KOLVODREN-268597 format. One line per field, with one value per atom (N, C-alpha, C, O): atom name; residue in three letters; z, x, y. Coordinates in Angstrom, 2 decimals. Example, Ala and Ser with C-alpha at 12.3 -4.5 7.8 and 13.67 -1.06 7.14 Angstrom:
pado = N | CA | C | O | N | CA | C | O .
koldo = ALA | ALA | ALA | ALA | SER | SER | SER | SER .
zz = 7.80 | 7.80 | 7.80 | 8.46 | 7.08 | 7.14 | 7.87 | 8.04 .
xx = 13.19 | 12.30 | 13.20 | 14.24 | 12.85 | 13.67 | 12.90 | 13.41 .
yy = -5.69 | -4.50 | -3.30 | -3.32 | -2.25 | -1.06 | 0.03 | 1.14 .
// end
This chain:
pado = N | CA | C | O | N | CA | C | O | N | CA | C | O | N | CA | C | O | N | CA | C | O | N | CA | C | O | N | CA | C | O | N | CA | C | O | N | CA | C | O | N | CA | C | O | N | CA | C | O | N | CA | C | O | N | CA | C | O | N | CA | C | O | N | CA | C | O | N | CA | C | O | N | CA | C | O | N | CA | C | O | N | CA | C | O | N | CA | C | O | N | CA | C | O | N | CA | C | O | N | CA | C | O | N | CA | C | O | N | CA | C | O | N | CA | C | O | N | CA | C | O | N | CA | C | O | N | CA | C | O | N | CA | C | O | N | CA | C | O | N | CA | C | O | N | CA | C | O | N | CA | C | O | N | CA | C | O | N | CA | C | O | N | CA | C | O | N | CA | C | O | N | CA | C | O | N | CA | C | O | N | CA | C | O | N | CA | C | O | N | CA | C | O | N | CA | C | O | N | CA | C | O | N | CA | C | O | N | CA | C | O | N | CA | C | O | N | CA | C | O | N | CA | C | O | N | CA | C | O | N | CA | C | O | N | CA | C | O | N | CA | C | O | N | CA | C | O | N | CA | C | O | N | CA | C | O | N | CA | C | O | N | CA | C | O | N | CA | C | O | N | CA | C | O | N | CA | C | O | N | CA | C | O .
koldo = MET | MET | MET | MET | GLU | GLU | GLU | GLU | LYS | LYS | LYS | LYS | LEU | LEU | LEU | LEU | ALA | ALA | ALA | ALA | LEU | LEU | LEU | LEU | GLY | GLY | GLY | GLY | ARG | ARG | ARG | ARG | ASP | ASP | ASP | ASP | GLY | GLY | GLY | GLY | ALA | ALA | ALA | ALA | VAL | VAL | VAL | VAL | GLN | GLN | GLN | GLN | LEU | LEU | LEU | LEU | SER | SER | SER | SER | ARG | ARG | ARG | ARG | GLU | GLU | GLU | GLU | ALA | ALA | ALA | ALA | LYS | LYS | LYS | LYS | ILE | ILE | ILE | ILE | GLY | GLY | GLY | GLY | SER | SER | SER | SER | MET | MET | MET | MET | GLU | GLU | GLU | GLU | TYR | TYR | TYR | TYR | ARG | ARG | ARG | ARG | LEU | LEU | LEU | LEU | ALA | ALA | ALA | ALA | GLY | GLY | GLY | GLY | TYR | TYR | TYR | TYR | VAL | VAL | VAL | VAL | MET | MET | MET | MET | ASP | ASP | ASP | ASP | ALA | ALA | ALA | ALA | ILE | ILE | ILE | ILE | ASP | ASP | ASP | ASP | ASP | ASP | ASP | ASP | LEU | LEU | LEU | LEU | ALA | ALA | ALA | ALA | GLU | GLU | GLU | GLU | LYS | LYS | LYS | LYS | LEU | LEU | LEU | LEU | THR | THR | THR | THR | GLY | GLY | GLY | GLY | ASP | ASP | ASP | ASP | ARG | ARG | ARG | ARG | CYS | CYS | CYS | CYS | HIS | HIS | HIS | HIS | PHE | PHE | PHE | PHE | HIS | HIS | HIS | HIS | ASN | ASN | ASN | ASN | LYS | LYS | LYS | LYS | PRO | PRO | PRO | PRO | ALA | ALA | ALA | ALA | THR | THR | THR | THR | THR | THR | THR | THR | ALA | ALA | ALA | ALA | PRO | PRO | PRO | PRO | ARG | ARG | ARG | ARG | GLU | GLU | GLU | GLU | ASP | ASP | ASP | ASP | ARG | ARG | ARG | ARG | GLY | GLY | GLY | GLY .
zz = -26.17 | -25.13 | -25.42 | -25.13 | -25.94 | -26.41 | -27.29 | -27.30 | -28.09 | -29.28 | -28.14 | -28.07 | -27.45 | -26.72 | -25.60 | -25.08 | -25.33 | -24.51 | -24.87 | -24.10 | -26.02 | -27.23 | -27.23 | -26.93 | -27.65 | -28.17 | -26.90 | -27.24 | -25.77 | -24.45 | -24.11 | -23.64 | -24.46 | -23.91 | -25.21 | -24.68 | -26.16 | -27.01 | -26.83 | -27.49 | -26.10 | -25.45 | -24.43 | -24.27 | -23.65 | -22.44 | -22.85 | -22.28 | -23.70 | -24.32 | -24.63 | -24.13 | -25.54 | -26.09 | -25.36 | -25.65 | -24.30 | -23.26 | -22.31 | -22.01 | -21.88 | -21.80 | -22.21 | -21.57 | -23.62 | -24.53 | -24.74 | -24.88 | -24.80 | -25.43 | -24.13 | -22.99 | -24.47 | -23.69 | -22.79 | -23.24 | -21.74 | -20.60 | -21.31 | -21.68 | -21.49 | -21.54 | -23.17 | -23.58 | -24.12 | -25.48 | -26.05 | -25.62 | -27.12 | -27.86 | -28.13 | -28.50 | -28.01 | -28.34 | -26.72 | -26.52 | -25.57 | -24.64 | -24.16 | -23.70 | -24.44 | -24.12 | -24.80 | -24.08 | -26.22 | -26.92 | -26.27 | -25.54 | -26.50 | -25.83 | -24.46 | -24.02 | -23.61 | -22.39 | -22.90 | -22.26 | -23.86 | -24.06 | -24.77 | -24.74 | -25.42 | -26.04 | -24.73 | -24.91 | -23.63 | -22.27 | -21.85 | -21.66 | -21.66 | -20.96 | -21.93 | -21.48 | -22.96 | -23.67 | -23.94 | -24.47 | -23.69 | -23.98 | -22.24 | -22.15 | -21.03 | -19.79 | -19.75 | -19.19 | -20.47 | -20.38 | -21.39 | -20.68 | -21.87 | -22.85 | -21.99 | -21.63 | -21.67 | -20.51 | -19.31 | -18.70 | -18.97 | -17.81 | -18.48 | -17.63 | -19.40 | -20.51 | -20.87 | -21.38 | -20.42 | -21.32 | -20.26 | -20.37 | -19.12 | -18.09 | -16.60 | -15.68 | -16.51 | -15.07 | -14.26 | -13.08 | -15.12 | -14.29 | -14.98 | -15.79 | -14.86 | -15.18 | -15.45 | -16.26 | -14.78 | -14.36 | -14.58 | -13.84 | -15.80 | -16.26 | -16.73 | -16.37 | -17.48 | -18.00 | -17.17 | -17.51 | -15.89 | -14.82 | -14.87 | -15.37 | -14.20 | -13.78 | -12.36 | -11.61 | -12.17 | -10.87 | -9.78 | -10.28 | -8.77 | -7.87 | -8.09 | -8.31 | -8.12 | -8.43 | -7.29 | -6.19 | -7.32 | -6.64 | -6.05 | -5.41 | -6.33 | -6.18 | -4.73 | -4.29 | -3.94 | -2.53 | -2.43 | -3.19 | -1.42 | -1.41 | -0.91 | 0.07 | -1.63 | -0.95 | 0.40 | 1.11 | 0.74 | 1.80 | 2.37 | 1.57 | 3.27 | 3.54 | 3.87 | 4.91 | 3.01 | 3.26 | 3.91 | 3.69 | 4.86 | 4.99 | 6.23 | 7.00 .
xx = 133.55 | 133.86 | 132.63 | 132.68 | 131.77 | 130.96 | 131.59 | 131.17 | 132.50 | 133.19 | 134.26 | 134.38 | 134.84 | 136.15 | 135.33 | 135.80 | 133.91 | 133.46 | 133.03 | 132.99 | 132.69 | 132.39 | 133.60 | 133.63 | 134.88 | 135.89 | 136.30 | 136.85 | 136.30 | 136.87 | 136.11 | 136.66 | 134.24 | 133.59 | 134.19 | 135.04 | 134.19 | 134.49 | 136.41 | 137.05 | 136.82 | 138.04 | 137.83 | 138.40 | 136.87 | 136.78 | 136.04 | 136.44 | 135.10 | 134.59 | 135.48 | 135.51 | 136.60 | 137.50 | 138.16 | 138.40 | 138.62 | 139.60 | 138.86 | 139.52 | 137.26 | 136.76 | 136.56 | 136.33 | 136.74 | 136.31 | 137.59 | 137.66 | 138.82 | 140.06 | 140.80 | 140.64 | 141.52 | 142.34 | 143.06 | 143.70 | 143.11 | 143.89 | 145.55 | 146.00 | 146.43 | 147.61 | 147.82 | 148.98 | 146.74 | 146.87 | 146.92 | 146.53 | 147.54 | 147.79 | 146.79 | 146.92 | 145.52 | 144.00 | 144.18 | 144.41 | 144.04 | 144.00 | 144.99 | 144.70 | 146.07 | 147.54 | 146.83 | 146.40 | 146.77 | 146.32 | 145.14 | 145.25 | 143.96 | 142.88 | 142.96 | 141.97 | 144.15 | 144.60 | 145.59 | 145.65 | 146.08 | 146.98 | 146.00 | 146.43 | 144.71 | 143.96 | 142.94 | 142.41 | 142.76 | 142.25 | 142.99 | 142.70 | 144.01 | 145.15 | 145.31 | 145.35 | 145.38 | 145.66 | 144.05 | 144.09 | 142.87 | 141.93 | 141.72 | 141.21 | 142.04 | 142.25 | 143.07 | 142.84 | 144.21 | 145.47 | 144.50 | 144.84 | 144.10 | 143.26 | 142.34 | 142.46 | 141.19 | 140.22 | 140.83 | 140.14 | 142.18 | 142.37 | 143.27 | 143.74 | 143.51 | 144.10 | 142.80 | 142.83 | 141.60 | 140.76 | 139.67 | 138.97 | 139.66 | 138.69 | 139.21 | 138.50 | 140.97 | 141.15 | 140.80 | 140.97 | 140.36 | 140.02 | 140.26 | 139.38 | 141.10 | 141.62 | 140.75 | 141.04 | 139.81 | 138.64 | 137.61 | 136.69 | 137.37 | 136.18 | 135.28 | 134.10 | 135.70 | 134.97 | 134.69 | 134.13 | 135.48 | 135.39 | 133.64 | 132.70 | 133.75 | 132.05 | 132.16 | 133.13 | 131.17 | 131.11 | 129.85 | 128.72 | 129.92 | 129.13 | 127.54 | 127.57 | 126.43 | 125.32 | 125.08 | 125.52 | 124.61 | 124.03 | 122.80 | 122.50 | 121.92 | 120.33 | 120.36 | 121.47 | 119.61 | 119.33 | 118.61 | 117.69 | 119.06 | 118.47 | 116.85 | 116.54 | 115.83 | 114.76 | 114.39 | 114.87 | 113.13 | 112.53 | 112.06 | 111.17 | 112.08 | 111.66 | 110.23 | 109.75 | 109.62 | 108.20 | 107.34 | 106.13 | 107.94 | 107.09 | 107.07 | 106.39 .
yy = 54.97 | 53.75 | 52.49 | 51.30 | 53.11 | 51.51 | 50.81 | 49.65 | 51.03 | 50.25 | 49.19 | 47.97 | 50.18 | 49.51 | 48.55 | 47.54 | 49.17 | 47.84 | 46.64 | 45.67 | 46.63 | 45.34 | 44.61 | 43.42 | 45.48 | 44.66 | 43.99 | 42.94 | 44.07 | 43.99 | 42.78 | 41.78 | 42.91 | 41.50 | 40.67 | 39.95 | 40.49 | 39.68 | 39.42 | 38.60 | 40.07 | 39.29 | 38.37 | 37.29 | 38.97 | 38.19 | 36.71 | 35.70 | 36.63 | 35.36 | 34.77 | 33.64 | 35.11 | 34.24 | 33.66 | 32.49 | 34.13 | 33.95 | 32.61 | 31.61 | 32.83 | 31.86 | 30.41 | 29.38 | 30.71 | 29.54 | 28.98 | 27.76 | 29.80 | 29.04 | 28.46 | 28.89 | 27.55 | 26.51 | 27.25 | 28.21 | 27.05 | 27.70 | 27.82 | 26.74 | 28.99 | 28.89 | 28.85 | 28.90 | 28.77 | 28.75 | 30.14 | 31.22 | 29.77 | 31.59 | 32.24 | 33.41 | 31.65 | 32.57 | 33.12 | 34.31 | 32.14 | 32.93 | 34.25 | 35.36 | 33.70 | 34.58 | 35.98 | 36.89 | 36.03 | 37.49 | 38.05 | 39.04 | 37.45 | 37.93 | 38.42 | 39.01 | 38.25 | 38.64 | 40.26 | 41.31 | 40.04 | 41.17 | 42.29 | 43.44 | 42.05 | 42.64 | 43.30 | 44.39 | 42.65 | 43.49 | 44.35 | 45.54 | 43.82 | 44.92 | 46.29 | 47.43 | 46.03 | 47.18 | 47.85 | 48.95 | 47.40 | 48.09 | 48.66 | 49.78 | 48.02 | 48.70 | 49.74 | 50.81 | 49.36 | 50.64 | 51.93 | 52.88 | 52.23 | 52.81 | 53.61 | 54.79 | 52.56 | 53.32 | 54.11 | 54.92 | 53.87 | 54.62 | 55.77 | 56.53 | 55.98 | 57.17 | 58.18 | 59.30 | 57.36 | 58.16 | 58.63 | 59.64 | 57.62 | 57.78 | 58.07 | 58.49 | 57.70 | 57.66 | 56.22 | 55.92 | 55.64 | 54.57 | 53.06 | 52.79 | 52.21 | 51.39 | 50.13 | 49.25 | 50.17 | 49.20 | 49.56 | 49.22 | 50.45 | 51.27 | 50.15 | 50.19 | 49.16 | 48.08 | 46.41 | 45.37 | 46.91 | 45.56 | 45.27 | 45.89 | 44.15 | 44.04 | 44.57 | 44.49 | 45.04 | 45.70 | 45.33 | 45.28 | 45.15 | 44.65 | 45.03 | 46.24 | 44.70 | 45.05 | 46.12 | 45.76 | 47.10 | 48.38 | 48.62 | 49.63 | 47.45 | 47.30 | 47.39 | 47.06 | 47.68 | 47.18 | 45.99 | 45.70 | 45.22 | 43.78 | 43.77 | 44.45 | 42.99 | 43.10 | 42.75 | 41.87 | 43.88 | 43.57 | 42.28 | 42.01 | 41.24 | 40.42 | 40.34 | 40.80 | 39.79 | 39.71 | 38.78 | 38.84 | 37.70 | 36.69 | 36.95 | 36.28 .
// end
């Protein structure tokens, strides 16, 4: 799973840096979709590698 996470992170980075609609942008999207499909088959969760909201409780106001 770690290797898939690295691959997806690379595809996300490429899509951020590529011009929207370019071949690189589209291919990076295909890679992310393929990794998400595989994650769903392996874990049952298609969003396994998606960023999740922080789970740390907010700090108390010490004022």
